[in-house]
C-alpha positions in Angstrom: 8.5 -52.4 34.5 8.1 -49.7 37.2 6.0 -46.6 36.3 6.6 -43.1 37.5 4.5 -42.1 40.5 2.3 -39.0 40.3 4.6 -37.2 42.7 7.8 -38.1 40.8 10.0 -35.4 39.3 11.1 -37.7 36.4 9.5 -36.7 33.1 7.4 -39.3 31.3 9.0 -40.7 28.2 5.8 -40.7 26.2 5.5 -36.8 26.3 7.7 -34.4 24.4 10.1 -32.5 26.6 9.7 -28.7 26.1 12.9 -26.9 25.5 13.4 -23.3 26.2 16.3 -21.2 24.9 17.6 -18.3 26.9 15.7 -15.2 26.0 19.0 -13.4 25.2 19.6 -15.9 22.3 16.2 -15.5 20.6 15.7 -11.9 19.3 12.0 -11.0 19.4 12.2 -8.0 17.1 13.5 -7.7 13.4 15.9 -4.9 14.4 17.3 -7.1 17.1 17.7 -9.9 14.6 19.7 -7.6 12.3 21.9 -6.5 15.2 22.5 -10.1 16.1 23.5 -11.1 12.5 25.5 -8.0 11.6 28.8 -9.1 13.3 28.7 -12.4 11.3 28.2 -10.5 8.0 31.0 -8.1 8.9 33.4 -10.9 9.7 32.7 -12.5 6.3 33.3 -9.2 4.5 36.6 -8.7 6.3 38.1 -11.8 4.8 40.8 -11.1 2.2 39.8 -11.8 -1.4 41.0 -15.1 -2.9 44.0 -14.5 -5.2 43.8 -16.4 -8.4 47.1 -17.6 -10.0 47.4 -18.2 -13.7 48.9 -21.7 -14.0 50.7 -20.9 -17.3 52.3 -17.8 -15.8 53.4 -19.8 -12.8 54.9 -22.5 -15.0 56.7 -19.8 -17.2 58.2 -18.2 -14.1 59.4 -21.6 -12.8 61.0 -22.3 -16.2 62.8 -19.0 -16.1 64.1 -19.7 -12.6 65.5 -23.1 -13.4 66.8 -22.6 -17.0 69.9 -24.7 -17.4 73.2 -23.4 -18.6 73.4 -23.4 -22.4 75.5 -26.0 -24.1 78.1 -23.8 -25.9 80.2 -26.7 -27.1 81.5 -25.9 -30.6 80.3 -22.3 -30.5 82.5 -19.5 -31.7 82.5 -15.8 -32.5 81.3 -14.7 -35.9 80.8 -11.3 -37.6 77.0 -10.5 -37.8 75.3 -10.4 -41.2 74.9 -6.6 -41.2 78.6 -6.2 -40.3 77.8 -4.0 -37.2 78.5 -6.6 -34.6 79.7 -10.0 -33.6 77.8 -13.0 -32.4 78.8 -15.9 -30.2 77.0 -19.1 -31.1 76.8 -22.3 -32.9 76.7 -22.4 -36.7 73.2 -21.7 -38.2 71.7 -21.4 -34.7 70.5 -18.4 -32.7 73.5 -16.8 -31.0 73.9 -16.9 -27.2 75.6 -13.5 -27.0 75.9 -10.6 -29.3 78.0 -7.4 -29.2 76.9 -4.6 -31.5 78.5 -1.2 -32.2 76.2 1.8 -32.4 77.8 4.7 -34.3 76.5 8.3 -34.7 78.1 11.4 -36.2 77.8 13.6 -33.1 77.8 11.0 -30.4 80.3 8.7 -28.6 80.4 5.2 -29.9 78.2 2.8 -27.9 78.4 -0.9 -27.4 75.2 -2.9 -27.1 75.3 -6.2 -25.2 72.6 -8.7 -26.0 72.2 -11.9 -24.1 69.8 -14.0 -26.1 67.8 -15.5 -23.2 64.2 -15.1 -22.2 63.4 -12.3 -19.7 60.4 -11.0 -17.9 58.9 -7.5 -18.5 60.5 -4.9 -16.3 63.2 -7.2 -15.0 66.8 -6.1 -14.4 69.9 -8.2 -13.8 73.7 -8.1 -13.4 75.5 -10.0 -16.1 78.6 -11.3 -14.4 81.4 -11.8 -17.0 84.7 -13.2 -15.7 87.8 -13.8 -17.7 91.2 -12.3 -18.7 91.9 -11.3 -15.1 88.7 -9.2 -15.0 85.3 -9.6 -13.3 82.7 -7.3 -14.9 79.2 -6.9 -13.7 77.2 -5.5 -16.6 73.7 -4.1 -16.0 71.1 -5.6 -18.4 67.4 -4.8 -18.8 64.5 -6.8 -20.1 63.8 -5.5 -23.6 61.0 -6.3 -26.0 61.9 -7.1 -29.6 59.7 -7.8 -32.6 61.5 -11.0 -33.6 62.7 -12.6 -30.4 60.2 -11.3 -27.7 61.7 -10.4 -24.4 65.4 -10.7 -24.0 68.3 -9.1 -22.1 70.1 -6.0 -23.4 72.5 -3.4 -22.0 74.1 -0.3 -23.5 77.6 1.0 -22.5 80.0 3.7 -23.9 82.4 1.8 -26.1 85.4 3.0 -23.9 83.8 1.8 -20.6 86.5 -0.1 -18.6 84.1 -2.9 -17.8 84.2 -4.0 -21.5 87.9 -4.8 -21.3 86.8 -8.2 -20.1 86.2 -9.0 -23.8 89.7 -7.9 -24.9 91.7 -10.9 -23.9 92.1 -14.2 -25.7 91.3 -16.4 -22.7 88.1 -18.3 -22.1 85.2 -16.3 -20.5 82.4 -17.4 -18.3 79.3 -15.2 -18.3 76.6 -15.8 -15.7 73.0 -14.4 -15.9 70.6 -15.1 -13.0 68.0 -17.6 -14.1 69.8 -18.5 -17.4 72.9 -20.2 -16.1 76.5 -19.8 -17.1 77.6 -19.3 -20.7 81.1 -20.6 -21.4 82.8 -18.6 -24.2 85.9 -19.9 -26.0 88.8 -17.6 -26.1 89.2 -15.6 -29.4 90.9 -12.4 -30.6 87.8 -11.3 -32.5 86.1 -9.5 -29.6 89.2 -7.5 -28.8 89.6 -6.4 -32.5 85.9 -5.6 -32.8 85.9 -3.5 -29.6 89.0 -1.6 -30.8 87.3 -0.9 -34.1 84.2 0.4 -32.3 86.1 2.6 -29.9 87.8 4.3 -32.9 84.4 5.1 -34.3 84.5 2.6 -37.1 87.4 4.4 -38.8 88.8 1.2 -40.0 87.9 0.3 -43.6 86.0 -2.8 -42.4 85.6 -5.1 -39.5 88.5 -7.3 -38.7 88.5 -10.6 -40.5 87.7 -13.7 -38.5 90.9 -15.4 -37.4 91.8 -18.4 -39.5 91.4 -21.8 -38.1 94.6 -23.3 -36.6 95.6 -26.3 -38.7 96.0 -29.6 -36.9 99.6 -30.9 -36.3 100.9 -32.8 -39.3 98.4 -31.4 -41.8 
């Protein structure tokens, strides 16, 4: 094997090769070292904080967004237990929709609309009710209750024209964003109840529930 001659410019392999960094990259004073590292520290501080997401809250919001339309097959209007409103729902189940009449001596009768569906605090929505040749967009707010938690409620003067959507006997479709479309079977009870409320409850009692129509041949 050939060896390097004394005059050769090739470094010998059996000696360590000295490496020299440029003087500008090697601070010689502590202050210079601080100045050199400061931009790195500042860039790290400028990074936005990491946002943590509660998995349960995210799942709850997702469920609200994709809630299917309720199955209202077999549901009907019934007078509420306290006699101050009517409920649309299935027998012995939580109602889907309630209309309540609020009466006071020196105030105009009010109609409260309750859509029994979960809502988020501070949320607002337009409750689109279509039927009887009318399309009403009723404003509902998320309301906290002791028994049912957050649900949708709205309050209107009993004589508000938007409420006439309930005065016909045809089927109604009521859509709430995030809670699907509620299909309501036609009935005369909402019309009679609304008339009773608009009169300030002057009738002796709420209108009786319409009798069931007998089947042919019975």
